[in-house]
N, C-alpha and C positions, 0 to 999 in steps of 0.2 A: 588437505586432499590433493592428489595429483591434478594439475590443471587440465590435462587431457580428459579427465573424467568428470569435470564440473558441468552439470546439466542444470540450467536455470529455466524456470517456467514462470512467465507472467500470465496470470489468469485474469482475462478482461471480460467486460460485460457491456451491454448497451448503456450509454450515459456515463462511461468512464471519463475521467479527466486525463487527456492524452499526455500532459507533461508528467503526471504521476508515474507513468511507466516509460515514456520515451526519454526522460532525464536519466534515470538509472540504467535504462537499456543502453543508452549511448556510451556511458562510461564502462559498464560491465562487458559490452561487446568487444572491448579492447583487451580483455584477458586472453592470453595465448591459449588456443585450443578449446576455448569455452564453447558450449553448445547452448544457444538460447532459443527457446520456443515461446511464441506469443500465441495463446490459445483462448478460444471461447468455448462455451458449453457445447455447442453443436458444430463448431468450425465455421459458422457463418460470419460474414463481415460485421464489424461493429462500428457504429457511428459514435464519434467522440467530439462533441463541441465543434461541429463543422468539418471535421476530418473523418474519413472512413478508412478503417484498417481492414484489409482483405488478405486472402491467402493465409488464413489462420489455421492453426492446428485444432483438432478436436480434443478437448480435455480428456475424454474417455479413452482416447487412443494413446495417451502418454502413460507408460507403465509406472515410471518413477522419476524423481528428480532429486538433486542435491539441495537446490534452493527453490523454494516456492514463494512467489511474491504476488500479493493481491493489491493492486492500486485502488484509489478511491474515486469519487465523483458523485454527481447527483443520482446516478443510477444505483448507488448503494442502497437506496430506499427499497428498491425492488429486489436487489441481489440478496439482501439479508433474509428475505422470505422465500427465496427460490430453493426449494429442497434439493432439486437435482444439482444445482450449482454448488450448494453447501456440501453435498455428499462427495463431489469430486474434490473439493478443497480438503475435506477431512481425509479422504483416501490418499491424496498426494502428500499431505502433511505428515501422515503416519510414518512414512519412510524417509522424509526429507531430513537432511542434516540441519538446515535452517528454514524456519517458517517466518515469513516476513511480510511487511505491508508498507504502503506509503499513504499518507493522508487518511481519509476515512476508510481505507481498505482494512484498517484494524477493526472496524465495526463488523466487517464480514467475518474476519477470523474469530472475533468474539461471539458472533451469532452461531458459528460452527462449534463453539465450545472449546476453543483452543487457547483462549487467553484468561480463563477463569483463575483468579488469584495471582495474576501476573501483571507486572508493570507494562504499560503500553502507551505509545504516542499516537497522536491523531491531529487533524486540523483543529486549531484553537476553538472554532465555532461549535464543533460537535464533540469535543474531547470528553465533556462531562457524561455523555451517553455511554461511554465505556463502563461506567460504574453500574449500569443496569445489568450487565452481564457478569458482575463480580470481578471485573478487571480493575486495575489501579491506574487511573488517568495520570499521565506524567508529561509535564510541559518541557520537553527537550526536543532538539532537532532529530536526534536518533536515540532510541531507547532500547536497551538490551536487558532481557531477562532469560538467562539460559540460552537455548537455541532459538528463542523468539526475538527478532529484531524488527522494530517498527519505527517508521519515520513520521515526522510531522507533516504539515500541509505542503502539498504541491512541490515547491522548489526544494524542500528538504529531501526530495528523492535523489538529488545529486549528491548531497552529503551522505545519504544512505548508501548509494551505489559505491562511493569511494570507501566507506566504512566496510562494505562487504568485500571489496577488492583487498583491502588490508587484512581482513580476516582470512581470506582464502589464499592470498599470494604474498602477503607481507606489505609492510608500509612503503618499502622502496618502490614496488610496482604501483601501489596506489598513488604515490607522489608523482611518479612518472606519467601516469594517466592524467592526473590533475593538471600537470604542466602541459601535456599534449592537447588537452581541450581548453587550456587557458582559463581554468576556473579560478579566478582571482576577483571575486565580486566586490564592486564598489558601487552600491546602489545610489541612484541620484537623490533618494529621499530616505530618511531614517524612520520609516513608518511601516516596517514589515512585520510588526507584531502588535497585538492589542495594547501591550504595555507602553509601546513607543508612539503609536499613532496619535495624532491630534484628536481631541474629543469629537469634533465634527466629522472627521474622516471615519472614526470608529463607528459613530452613530449611523453614518451613511451605509457602511458595509454591513452592519448588523441588520439594517432595514432590508437590504437586499437578501440576506440569508434568512431573514424571518419569513420570507415568502417560500413556503414549503417546509419550514422548520417543524411545524406541528405534525405534518404528515411524516417527516423523518422520525420524529420522536415516537409517534404512534407505532411506526413500523419497528423501531428498536425495542419498544416495550413489548410488542407482540412477539418478536423474535426471542427476546429474553424470557418471556413467559413460556414459550414453547421449549426453550432450552432447559429451563428449570423443571418442566413437567417430564422431560425425557431423561432427566438425571437419575 
């Protein structure tokens, strides 16, 4: 698609994880001529783990986009059951060239009925919940199934953003952006996935995520039941 016509929308909500969208936003903003909108349901400011994002667009005021991206966060528990929010996601997804997510944002896409029967990525701690919606949980940093492109947890959003640049403008542009932001990760510890983390570290993080896990799963099950009932 011509770069001058590339319209990207990040649909955010209270309790979003800010790096889920600021990571890909940073790299995607370097596409020549791209138009990026960060929007909430009503255009009101959104609190995100200690940061507040203001001057947001209203989702209902956006007629269409080429790329729709839903980030994740602990607020997904409520977003999955917010009919008005899901309606806007479905409306924009209908005409988008790419429907995408980062982290647990894929649960929102799934709750909207957009990932049924499709492979999808998600944060490792909640990835299994995609199966409740008939999606196929996939343990990759970036997962593609047709026009649906979903990223893994949080930092995978940068990989996702570069993948989207390559898709839209070619690998050369993506590589140039990667160099420009000096994305050459050398993490100080090799514990960035449950398969690599020491057992005690994994147990500690699981314990943190277990606080609220039952509520999240109950919301996912409810959203899945509503989706199946409306099919």
